[in-house]
C-alpha positions as CSV (number, residue, x, y, z in Angstrom):
1,M,53.4,26.8,13.8
2,G,50.0,24.2,14.4
3,L,49.9,21.2,12.0
4,R,47.6,21.4,9.0
5,I,44.9,19.3,7.7
6,V,44.5,20.2,4.0
7,G,42.8,17.5,1.6
8,D,42.4,14.0,3.2
9,H,45.6,13.1,4.6
10,P,46.6,15.7,7.7
11,E,50.4,16.5,8.8
12,G,49.8,14.4,11.9
13,G,46.7,12.4,13.6
14,I,44.0,10.9,12.1
15,R,40.9,12.6,10.6
16,F,37.6,10.3,10.4
17,D,34.8,10.9,7.9
18,L,32.1,8.2,8.6
19,E,28.2,8.4,7.7
20,R,26.0,6.5,9.7
21,T,23.7,3.9,7.3
22,T,21.1,2.6,9.3
23,T,18.4,4.2,11.6
24,E,18.2,1.5,14.3
25,A,20.1,0.2,16.7
26,P,22.6,-1.3,16.3
27,W,23.9,1.9,14.7
28,V,26.5,1.4,12.0
29,Y,29.0,4.0,10.3
30,V,31.3,3.5,7.3
31,G,34.0,5.6,6.1
32,S,37.5,6.4,6.2
33,A,40.0,7.1,8.9
34,F,43.0,9.0,7.3
35,T,46.2,9.6,8.5
36,R,49.6,11.4,7.2
37,D,49.8,8.7,4.2
38,K,47.2,6.2,4.3
39,D,43.3,6.1,3.9
40,H,41.8,3.4,6.1
41,R,38.4,1.9,5.5
42,V,36.3,1.8,8.8
43,R,32.9,0.3,9.4
44,A,31.7,0.1,12.8
45,S,28.6,-0.3,14.8
46,V,27.5,0.7,18.4
47,D,24.4,-0.5,20.0
48,G,21.8,0.5,22.5
49,A,23.9,0.3,25.2
50,G,26.4,2.2,24.0
51,V,28.9,-0.2,23.1
52,V,31.3,0.2,20.0
53,T,32.4,-2.5,17.8
54,V,35.1,-2.0,15.2
55,D,35.1,-4.3,11.7
56,D,38.0,-6.1,11.1
57,E,40.0,-4.3,13.8
58,E,42.7,-6.7,13.8
59,S,43.4,-5.0,10.0
60,L,43.6,-1.4,11.6
61,P,46.1,0.3,13.3
62,K,45.6,0.2,17.0
63,E,45.8,4.2,17.3
64,V,42.6,4.3,14.5
65,V,40.8,1.5,16.3
66,Q,41.0,3.5,19.9
67,R,39.9,6.2,18.4
68,A,37.3,5.3,16.4
69,K,35.7,4.1,19.5
70,M,36.3,6.8,21.3
71,L,34.8,9.0,18.1
72,I,31.3,7.3,18.5
73,R,31.3,6.2,21.7
74,T,31.2,10.2,22.8
75,A,29.0,11.2,19.7
76,Y,26.6,8.3,20.9
77,K,26.2,9.5,24.6
78,H,26.0,13.1,23.6
79,A,23.1,12.3,21.4
80,R,21.6,10.3,24.3
81,E,22.2,13.5,26.8
82,D,20.3,15.9,24.1
83,G,16.8,13.8,24.4
84,G,15.2,13.8,21.1
85,E,15.0,10.6,19.4
86,G,18.7,10.4,21.0
87,L,20.0,9.0,17.2
88,P,23.9,9.2,16.9
89,P,25.1,11.9,14.5
90,R,24.5,11.1,10.8
91,R,27.8,12.1,9.9
92,L,30.8,12.5,12.1
93,H,33.9,14.0,10.8
94,R,36.3,15.0,12.7
95,W,40.3,15.5,13.2
96,R,42.0,13.7,16.5
97,S,45.6,15.1,16.8
98,A,48.3,12.3,17.9
């Protein structure tokens, strides 16, 4: 049987719920990273070159920081490849397994 994601906290992995709060670079994302038993506040930004910075990186679990950077960088990259305005998504709501 697979892992369930019911409510905010998944049985395994990390569930991200981030919202872009700016319309120009650097684009800022604010929200939460939910682990099995904890809600981590996340604030991160991505600049026009695709470099992602996570605020207060030292106070977050290493896995949350790494996955947040990967998630935001990938969303930014796809937005640039899709053409148009190239704005990264307004909202990122993803679950990543452990």
